[in-house]
C-alpha positions in Angstrom: -6.9 38.3 26.5 -7.9 36.3 23.4 -8.2 38.4 20.2 -11.5 39.3 18.6 -13.7 36.5 17.3 -13.3 33.9 20.0 -10.7 31.2 20.3 -8.4 30.0 17.5 -9.4 27.1 15.3 -7.3 24.3 13.9 -7.8 22.3 10.8 -6.0 18.9 10.8 -7.1 17.7 7.4 -4.2 18.3 5.0 -6.3 17.7 1.9 -8.8 20.4 2.9 -6.0 22.9 3.4 -4.3 21.9 0.1 -7.5 22.4 -1.8 -7.8 25.9 -0.3 -4.3 26.7 -1.6 -5.0 25.3 -5.0 -8.1 27.4 -5.4 -6.0 30.6 -4.8 -4.6 31.9 -8.1 -1.6 33.4 -6.4 -0.7 30.3 -4.4 -1.5 27.4 -6.6 1.9 27.5 -8.4 3.6 27.0 -5.0 1.8 23.7 -4.2 3.5 20.5 -5.3 1.2 18.1 -7.1 -0.9 16.4 -4.4 -3.7 13.8 -4.6 -5.7 11.7 -2.2 -4.2 8.2 -2.0 -5.9 5.6 -4.2 -4.6 2.8 -6.4 -5.0 4.9 -9.6 -3.4 8.0 -8.0 -0.5 5.9 -6.8 0.0 4.6 -10.4 -0.2 8.1 -11.8 2.1 9.8 -9.3 4.8 7.2 -9.3 4.7 7.1 -13.1 5.1 10.8 -13.4 7.5 11.6 -10.5 10.7 9.9 -9.4 10.0 10.8 -5.8 6.6 10.8 -4.1 5.7 11.4 -0.4 3.0 9.3 1.3 1.5 11.4 4.1 -1.3 10.8 6.5 -4.1 13.2 5.8 -4.4 14.3 9.5 -0.9 13.5 10.8 1.2 15.9 12.9 4.9 16.3 13.6 6.1 14.4 10.6 4.8 11.1 11.9 3.7 8.3 9.6 5.3 9.8 6.4 7.0 7.5 3.9 9.1 8.5 0.9 8.8 6.5 -2.3 11.7 6.7 -4.8 11.5 5.0 -8.2 14.7 3.6 -9.5 14.7 1.6 -12.8 12.0 -1.0 -12.2 12.0 -0.9 -8.4 10.4 1.3 -5.8 12.4 2.0 -2.6 10.3 3.1 0.3 11.7 4.7 3.5 9.8 5.2 6.7 10.9 5.8 10.3 14.5 4.9 9.4 13.6 1.6 7.8 13.8 0.9 4.0 12.2 -1.7 1.8 12.1 -2.4 -1.9 9.3 -3.7 -4.1 9.4 -4.5 -7.8 5.9 -3.6 -9.0 3.2 -1.0 -8.5 0.9 -3.7 -7.3 3.2 -4.8 -4.5 3.9 -1.2 -3.6 0.2 -0.6 -3.3 -0.1 -3.6 -1.0 2.7 -2.5 1.3 1.4 1.1 1.5 -2.0 -0.2 2.5 -0.4 -2.1 5.4 1.1 1.2 6.5 -2.2 3.1 6.1 -4.3 0.5 8.0 -7.4 2.0 6.5 -6.6 5.6 7.4 -6.7 8.4 4.8 -3.4 9.3 3.1 -2.2 11.7 0.5 0.4 11.4 -2.2 2.6 14.5 -2.8 5.3 15.1 -5.5 8.7 14.9 -3.8 10.7 18.1 -3.7 14.5 17.7 -3.7 15.4 20.0 -0.9 18.4 22.4 -0.9 21.0 21.3 1.7 23.4 23.0 4.1 26.6 21.1 5.0 25.0 18.0 3.7 21.7 18.4 5.7 18.5 19.0 3.8 16.3 21.8 5.1 13.0 23.6 4.7 11.8 26.9 6.0 9.1 27.7 8.6 7.2 30.9 8.1 5.0 31.8 11.2 2.0 34.0 10.8 0.1 35.3 13.8 -2.8 37.7 14.5 -2.6 40.7 16.7 -5.3 41.6 19.2 -6.7 43.8 16.6 -7.1 40.9 14.2 -4.3 41.9 11.8 -1.9 39.2 10.4 1.8 39.7 11.0 4.7 37.6 9.9 6.2 37.0 13.4 9.2 34.6 13.1 11.0 32.8 10.3 13.5 30.0 10.7 15.1 26.9 9.2 14.4 23.2 10.0 17.5 21.2 9.3 16.9 17.6 8.7 19.1 14.7 9.9 20.8 12.8 7.2 18.8 9.9 5.9 15.6 11.1 7.6 12.4 11.4 5.6 11.3 14.7 7.1 13.0 17.7 8.7 10.8 17.9 11.8 12.3 18.7 15.2 10.4 15.8 16.7 11.9 13.5 14.1 15.5 14.4 15.0 15.7 17.7 13.1 17.3 20.9 14.3 16.2 24.5 14.2 18.6 27.1 12.7 18.7 30.7 11.5 17.9 31.5 7.8 20.9 33.8 7.1 23.8 31.5 8.0 22.0 28.4 6.6 21.5 30.0 3.2 24.9 31.5 3.2 26.4 28.1 3.7 24.3 26.9 0.7 25.9 29.5 -1.5 23.3 32.3 -1.5 24.4 36.0 -1.3 23.0 38.4 1.2 20.9 40.1 -1.5 19.5 36.7 -2.6 18.6 35.9 1.1 16.9 39.2 1.5 14.8 38.5 -1.6 13.9 35.1 -0.3 12.8 36.7 3.0 10.5 39.1 1.2 9.0 36.3 -1.0 8.5 34.1 2.1 6.7 37.0 3.9 4.6 37.6 0.8 3.6 33.9 0.6 2.8 33.9 4.3 0.5 36.9 4.0 -1.2 35.6 0.9 -1.8 32.2 2.7 -3.2 34.0 5.8 -5.6 35.9 3.6 -6.5 32.7 1.8 -7.3 30.9 5.1 -9.2 34.0 6.3 -11.6 33.6 3.4 -12.6 30.2 4.7 -12.8 31.0 8.4 -12.1 34.2 10.3 -11.1 32.4 13.5 -7.6 31.4 12.4 -5.1 33.2 14.7 -1.8 31.4 13.7 -0.3 29.6 10.8 3.0 27.8 10.4 4.0 27.3 6.7 6.5 24.7 5.9 8.2 25.9 2.7 10.7 24.0 0.7 13.5 25.6 -1.2 14.4 23.2 -4.0 17.9 22.7 -5.5 16.9 25.0 -8.4 16.0 27.8 -6.0 12.2 27.5 -6.3 9.9 27.8 -3.2 7.1 25.3 -2.5 4.5 25.2 0.2 4.7 21.7 1.6 2.1 22.1 4.4 0.3 24.7 6.4 -0.1 24.0 10.2 -3.0 25.7 12.0 -1.6 24.9 15.4 2.2 25.2 15.0 4.4 23.9 17.7 6.2 26.6 19.8 8.3 24.6 22.1 11.1 23.7 19.7 12.0 27.4 19.4 13.5 27.1 22.9 16.3 25.0 21.4 17.6 28.1 19.5 20.4 30.0 21.3 18.6 33.3 20.8 15.4 33.2 22.8 13.9 36.3 21.1 12.2 34.1 18.5 10.4 32.1 21.3 9.5 35.3 23.2 8.1 36.9 20.0 5.9 34.0 19.2 4.6 33.7 22.8 4.0 37.5 22.9 1.7 37.3 19.9 0.1 34.1 21.1 -1.0 35.8 24.3 -3.0 38.3 22.2 -5.3 35.6 21.1 -5.2 33.4 24.2 -2.4 30.9 23.6 0.3 30.8 26.3 2.6 28.1 25.0 
């Protein structure tokens, strides 16, 4: 049976969700600098940061995302396995407009992800509501990106993995990993409370959290309808069964 308060809602607009996080005093420091895409914001962001991500405001699954890297006087843009270079901000703006085709986009400060055996990764923290309407942190796992890919998403060639062995291979001790788990759970609970303040009908959240090379955590995105199916790719099916069990409490079966 669905949980109290009717069916779950989903918010696709990334800028709306980013503004909610930025308005939360406990969460705003975890959000990389993000701005709606305009000519002036492109000039400001590429002037301030060496790496900037160009993301569709309402995209899913990592589709349509481009990575902009400034090197000397050039900009190298990578999208869907293809790379091109431009030599001025004006030509960069023109090329990005062709990618956008009039759709709304965001610019986000690029985070240099920690890697494991040469593969960059980020962390997924899944929050779900019980039938009683209480938030729980249900599963937590790693999304390992493919080399030379812009994003780590499973549907973009990424691979799911477990937190403990991935972080151990990156040089973290068991004590450090346990601290990260606690911090990730805390960030997840705070984000769930933040979203609850805006609408009580959220039943599930999937936080994509980056661990940068300096050991700092960043909230890259919050999904309000996270994908379950990729969890079947893990050898241990307990993660998938856990997420489905909670999902059934609010009416989601897969």
